[in-house]
FIMINU-853163 format. One record per residue (C-alpha): residue number from 1; chain; x, y, z negated. Coordinates in nm, 4 decimals, always signed. Example, Ala and Ser with C-alpha at 12.3 -4.5 7.8 and 13.67 -1.06 7.14 Angstrom:
2
<1; A; <+1.2300; -0.4500; -0.7800>>
<2; A; <+1.3670; -0.1060; -0.7140>>
//
This chain:
51
<1; A; <-1.4133; -0.3306; +0.0821>>
<2; A; <-1.6099; -0.4330; +0.3798>>
<3; A; <-1.5458; -0.4976; +0.7662>>
<4; A; <-1.6039; -0.3116; +1.0459>>
<5; A; <-1.9442; -0.4663; +1.0803>>
<6; A; <-1.9943; -0.3869; +0.7099>>
<7; A; <-2.0222; -0.7067; +0.5371>>
<8; A; <-1.8232; -0.7034; +0.2069>>
<9; A; <-1.4587; -0.9357; +0.2423>>
<10; A; <-1.4696; -0.9674; -0.0923>>
<11; A; <-1.4031; -0.7979; -0.4386>>
<12; A; <-1.1704; -0.7283; -0.6923>>
<13; A; <-1.2077; -0.6609; -1.0436>>
<14; A; <-1.1756; -0.3018; -1.1338>>
<15; A; <-0.9487; -0.4094; -1.4366>>
<16; A; <-0.6780; -0.6938; -1.2126>>
<17; A; <-0.6191; -0.3502; -1.0146>>
<18; A; <-0.5192; -0.1116; -1.2498>>
<19; A; <-0.2913; -0.3549; -1.4430>>
<20; A; <-0.1605; -0.3773; -1.0391>>
<21; A; <-0.1190; -0.0152; -1.0418>>
<22; A; <+0.0628; -0.0249; -1.3903>>
<23; A; <+0.2874; -0.2562; -1.2780>>
<24; A; <+0.3955; -0.1191; -0.9206>>
<25; A; <+0.4591; +0.1569; -1.1371>>
<26; A; <+0.7087; +0.0795; -1.3710>>
<27; A; <+0.8859; -0.1056; -1.1367>>
<28; A; <+0.8646; +0.1887; -0.9200>>
<29; A; <+0.7861; +0.5323; -1.0793>>
<30; A; <+0.6713; +0.8234; -0.9326>>
<31; A; <+0.9172; +0.9862; -0.7391>>
<32; A; <+1.1707; +0.6760; -0.7020>>
<33; A; <+0.9540; +0.5628; -0.3973>>
<34; A; <+1.3023; +0.6766; -0.1172>>
<35; A; <+1.4807; +0.3567; -0.3812>>
<36; A; <+1.2468; +0.1133; -0.2215>>
<37; A; <+1.1975; +0.1800; +0.1043>>
<38; A; <+1.2953; +0.3452; +0.4269>>
<39; A; <+0.9427; +0.5483; +0.5308>>
<40; A; <+1.1545; +0.6446; +0.8310>>
<41; A; <+1.2108; +0.3595; +0.9676>>
<42; A; <+0.9380; +0.2402; +0.9080>>
<43; A; <+0.7546; +0.5680; +1.0991>>
<44; A; <+1.0037; +0.5042; +1.3743>>
<45; A; <+0.9229; +0.0952; +1.3809>>
<46; A; <+0.5325; +0.2127; +1.3871>>
<47; A; <+0.5774; +0.4791; +1.7224>>
<48; A; <+0.8012; +0.2724; +1.8542>>
<49; A; <+0.6729; +0.2260; +2.2417>>
<50; A; <+0.3847; +0.4713; +2.2475>>
<51; A; <+0.5956; +0.7471; +2.4357>>
//
């Protein structure tokens, strides 16, 4: 990862990222995201006041 100044912000081992993603997929299988996150509400909050 790099900041806008292109200095490294930190690093993470690929194996740690892979393990995290495997656990995430078990908890929220693909196609079931809508059961865990209200994307309509997220979009509404992100765009509130942008008109």
